[in-house]
C-alpha positions in Angstrom: -20.8 -85.3 34.0 -20.1 -85.1 37.7 -23.7 -84.9 38.7 -24.4 -88.3 37.1 -21.6 -90.2 38.7 -21.7 -88.9 42.3 -24.7 -91.0 43.5 -23.1 -94.1 41.9 -19.8 -93.3 43.7 -21.7 -92.9 47.0 -23.4 -96.2 46.5 -20.2 -98.0 45.5 -18.2 -96.5 48.4 -20.9 -97.7 50.8 -21.0 -101.2 49.2 -17.2 -101.4 49.6 -17.2 -100.0 53.1 -14.9 -97.2 52.0 -15.9 -94.5 54.6 -13.5 -91.9 53.3 -14.8 -92.1 49.8 -18.4 -92.1 51.2 -17.6 -88.9 53.1 -16.2 -87.2 50.0 -19.1 -88.4 47.8 -21.5 -86.9 50.4 -19.6 -83.6 50.2 -19.8 -83.5 46.4 -23.5 -84.3 46.4 -24.2 -81.6 49.0 -22.3 -79.1 46.8 -24.2 -80.2 43.7 -27.5 -80.0 45.4 -26.7 -76.5 46.8 -25.7 -75.3 43.4 -28.9 -76.6 41.9 -31.1 -74.9 44.5 -32.1 -78.2 46.2 -32.5 -77.6 50.0 -31.7 -81.3 50.7 -28.0 -80.2 50.5 -28.2 -79.3 54.2 -29.0 -82.9 55.3 -26.3 -84.4 53.0 -23.8 -81.9 54.3 -24.7 -82.8 57.8 -24.1 -86.5 57.0 -20.7 -85.6 55.5 -19.8 -83.6 58.5 -20.8 -86.3 60.9 -18.8 -88.9 59.0 -15.7 -86.5 58.8 -15.9 -86.3 62.6 -16.2 -90.0 63.0 -13.2 -90.6 60.7 -11.3 -87.8 62.3 -10.8 -86.2 58.9 -10.0 -82.8 60.3 -9.0 -81.1 57.1 -12.2 -82.2 55.3 -14.3 -81.3 58.4 -12.9 -77.7 58.5 -13.3 -77.3 54.7 -16.9 -78.4 55.0 -17.5 -76.1 58.0 -16.0 -73.2 55.9 -18.2 -74.1 53.0 -21.4 -74.2 55.0 -20.4 -71.0 56.8 -19.8 -69.3 53.4 -23.3 -70.3 52.3 -24.9 -68.5 55.2 -22.5 -65.6 55.5 -24.7 -63.1 53.8 -28.2 -64.4 54.5 -27.8 -65.7 58.1 -24.6 -64.3 59.6 -25.4 -65.8 63.0 -25.7 -69.3 61.7 -22.6 -68.7 59.6 -20.6 -67.7 62.7 -21.8 -70.9 64.4 -20.0 -73.0 61.7 -17.0 -70.7 61.5 -16.5 -70.8 65.2 -16.2 -74.5 65.0 -13.8 -74.3 62.0 -11.4 -71.8 63.5 -9.8 -73.9 66.2 -9.5 -76.9 63.9 -7.7 -74.8 61.3 -5.4 -73.5 64.0 -4.7 -77.1 65.3 -3.9 -78.1 61.7 -1.6 -75.1 61.5 -3.1 -74.3 58.1 -2.8 -70.6 57.6 -4.9 -70.7 54.4 -7.8 -72.3 56.1 -7.5 -70.1 59.1 -7.5 -67.0 56.8 -10.6 -68.2 55.0 -12.4 -68.6 58.3 -11.3 -65.1 59.5 -12.3 -63.5 56.2 -15.8 -65.0 56.3 -16.1 -63.9 60.0 -15.5 -60.4 58.8 -18.1 -60.7 56.1 -20.6 -61.9 58.8 -19.7 -59.0 61.0 -20.4 -56.5 58.1 -23.8 -58.1 57.6 
């Protein structure tokens, strides 16, 4: 079960000094906590985002920004747009049409709310 192994993976990645695996583990934990209704997901997602920026893991950063933007799209469109506006130029710099399209579709959802 993924929920059981992610804290262990985070701990091990930190022990080994593997910052990329730490970043991914934080991302998984944030998603799990969000899905279980645990509001601490926001802090964990913030840690993952900060680490992605430190590591210059641009694709992970934009995917995380899109995920966070998606969470807020219907309940707080202004906050969602904040994250999506950060994601758009990164997706364009990566020349990733799929990510760019995801951002633009979520921006439309926000505009409709």
